[in-house]
Rosetta silent file (secondary structure, phi, psi, omega in degrees, C-alpha in Angstrom):
SEQUENCE: MAKNEYTEARARANKKWDEKHKERTRYLGARSSARSFIRTKATLDDLQELRELINQREAALNEQQ
SCORE:     score description
SCORE:     0.000 S_00000001
   1 L     0.000  137.918 -178.805   74.599  100.376  125.569 S_00000001
   2 L   -73.341  141.199  178.594   77.308   99.298  123.122 S_00000001
   3 L   -81.535  136.653  176.433   78.796   95.879  123.580 S_00000001
   4 L   -65.210  134.984  179.039   82.564   95.738  124.163 S_00000001
   5 L   -75.377  -30.104 -176.154   84.336   94.264  121.188 S_00000001
   6 L  -121.973  154.316  170.854   87.148   92.866  123.326 S_00000001
   7 L   -74.067  166.646  177.980   87.434   91.279  126.694 S_00000001
   8 H   -61.413  -38.573  179.003   89.411   93.166  129.287 S_00000001
   9 H   -64.286  -41.252  179.707   92.272   90.691  128.854 S_00000001
  10 H   -65.605  -40.040  178.307   92.310   91.225  125.099 S_00000001
  11 H   -62.484  -41.868  177.508   92.360   95.005  125.572 S_00000001
  12 H   -64.530  -41.394  179.267   95.345   94.677  127.936 S_00000001
  13 H   -64.460  -41.189  177.826   97.134   92.407  125.473 S_00000001
  14 H   -62.739  -43.847 -179.951   96.523   94.870  122.633 S_00000001
  15 H   -62.891  -42.205  179.152   97.830   97.751  124.719 S_00000001
  16 H   -62.180  -43.975  179.232  100.925   95.751  125.673 S_00000001
  17 H   -62.481  -45.830  179.577  101.607   94.902  122.028 S_00000001
  18 H   -58.291  -40.742 -179.215  101.156   98.530  120.985 S_00000001
  19 H   -68.077  -35.040 -179.599  103.615   99.667  123.659 S_00000001
  20 H   -79.389  -19.468 -176.016  106.213   97.118  122.592 S_00000001
  21 L  -126.109   53.632 -174.736  105.789   97.942  118.885 S_00000001
  22 H   -59.854  -43.982 -177.935  105.423  101.729  118.876 S_00000001
  23 H   -64.421  -42.664  178.649  107.075  102.270  115.508 S_00000001
  24 H   -64.568  -39.763  179.274  104.909   99.609  113.825 S_00000001
  25 H   -62.910  -43.370  177.809  101.804  101.084  115.474 S_00000001
  26 H   -63.609  -42.748  178.486  102.689  104.557  114.141 S_00000001
  27 H   -59.395  -47.921 -178.354  103.357  103.118  110.680 S_00000001
  28 H   -65.110  -37.893  177.990  100.021  101.316  110.583 S_00000001
  29 H   -64.694  -43.735  179.218   98.180  104.412  111.791 S_00000001
  30 H   -65.316  -41.920  179.137   99.796  106.622  109.165 S_00000001
  31 H   -62.895  -42.796  179.227   99.095  104.086  106.424 S_00000001
  32 H   -63.063  -42.464  178.551   95.477  103.827  107.487 S_00000001
  33 H   -63.021  -42.489  179.817   95.098  107.611  107.497 S_00000001
  34 H   -62.865  -46.056 -179.769   96.629  107.906  104.035 S_00000001
  35 H   -63.168  -42.581  179.517   94.367  105.238  102.595 S_00000001
  36 H   -62.878  -43.589  178.692   91.294  106.749  104.212 S_00000001
  37 H   -60.188  -46.229 -179.062   92.151  110.202  102.875 S_00000001
  38 H   -61.262  -45.153 -176.990   92.619  108.845   99.361 S_00000001
  39 H   -69.166  -34.459 -167.928   89.347  106.903   99.460 S_00000001
  40 H  -116.006  -25.821 -170.798   87.125  109.553  100.998 S_00000001
  41 L  -125.019  -18.914 -173.686   88.469  113.086  100.783 S_00000001
  42 L   -64.599  136.785  174.060   91.090  113.462   98.063 S_00000001
  43 L   -90.671  174.167  176.615   90.332  115.760   95.164 S_00000001
  44 H   -60.266  -39.647  177.395   91.689  115.265   91.659 S_00000001
  45 H   -62.971  -42.781  177.497   94.427  117.771   92.436 S_00000001
  46 H   -58.985  -46.782 -178.078   95.301  115.873   95.613 S_00000001
  47 H   -62.744  -38.395  177.193   95.490  112.599   93.706 S_00000001
  48 H   -63.435  -45.690  178.388   97.769  114.117   91.072 S_00000001
  49 H   -62.176  -41.585  179.492  100.115  115.448   93.753 S_00000001
  50 H   -64.164  -38.471  177.128  100.088  112.093   95.524 S_00000001
  51 H   -59.534  -43.752  179.095  100.956  110.298   92.272 S_00000001
  52 H   -62.914  -43.553  178.651  103.984  112.561   91.874 S_00000001
  53 H   -64.357  -39.596  178.452  105.056  111.958   95.462 S_00000001
  54 H   -64.445  -43.314  178.449  104.618  108.207   95.056 S_00000001
  55 H   -61.376  -41.907  178.403  106.714  108.229   91.888 S_00000001
  56 H   -64.262  -42.344 -179.699  109.470  110.165   93.669 S_00000001
  57 H   -65.466  -42.293  178.136  109.384  107.792   96.628 S_00000001
  58 H   -61.035  -43.052  179.010  109.506  104.730   94.384 S_00000001
  59 H   -61.972  -42.856  179.340  112.508  106.154   92.551 S_00000001
  60 H   -64.222  -41.128  179.696  114.297  106.851   95.823 S_00000001
  61 H   -68.840  -37.303  177.920  113.615  103.346   97.113 S_00000001
  62 H   -65.360  -34.053  177.617  114.767  101.790   93.840 S_00000001
  63 H   -66.920  -30.981 -178.869  118.051  103.723   94.092 S_00000001
  64 H   -71.238  -23.067 -175.987  118.643  102.249   97.546 S_00000001
  65 L   -77.136    0.000    0.000  118.496   98.695   96.252 S_00000001
């Protein structure tokens, strides 16, 4: 049987934090998914497209400053 990584109290605290910080939780999940995709599944074509999207996003963010 697998050992629990967290105590029950820690699990409750994590859930409470997640509920209070939904937007941050979604952001972190999306970032993690993107990084995982790039590291493990992206093809050369995918990486080229992502580079273009990143360049566009950087330009848009720089314009906002």
